[in-house]
C-alpha positions in Angstrom: 104.0 120.1 108.0 107.4 119.8 106.3 110.1 117.4 105.6 113.1 117.3 107.2 115.4 117.2 104.2 113.7 118.3 101.1 111.1 120.8 101.5 107.8 119.4 100.3 104.1 119.2 102.0 103.6 115.6 103.6 99.7 116.3 103.0 97.2 113.8 102.6 97.5 113.3 98.6 101.5 112.5 99.6 100.5 110.1 101.7 98.1 108.5 99.2 100.8 108.0 96.5 103.2 106.6 99.6 100.5 103.9 100.3 99.6 102.8 96.8 103.2 102.6 96.0 104.0 100.8 99.2 101.4 98.0 97.7 102.6 98.2 94.6 105.9 97.3 96.2 104.2 94.3 98.2 102.5 92.8 95.1 104.2 94.2 92.0 101.9 91.9 89.7 98.6 92.6 91.5 98.5 88.5 91.7 99.0 87.8 95.4 97.2 90.2 97.4 93.2 90.0 97.3 91.2 93.0 97.2 89.6 91.3 100.4 93.3 91.5 102.3 93.7 95.1 101.1 90.1 96.5 101.8 90.7 97.4 105.8 93.6 99.2 104.6 92.1 101.0 101.9 89.1 101.7 103.7 91.1 103.1 106.1 93.0 105.2 104.3 89.8 106.8 102.2 88.6 107.4 105.8 91.5 109.4 106.7 91.8 111.2 102.7 87.9 112.4 103.8 88.6 113.9 106.8 
């Protein structure tokens, strides 16, 4: 699948990069969110990457 404006692959690796950038925007100093808060999202993301 390709994006509308620039031609680059919207693949699992790119999705993973966006996911972790989003998490860093939510908590840039990594002092608000706990790993227990993030685990369901990380687990789901890893499952999606493995499929």
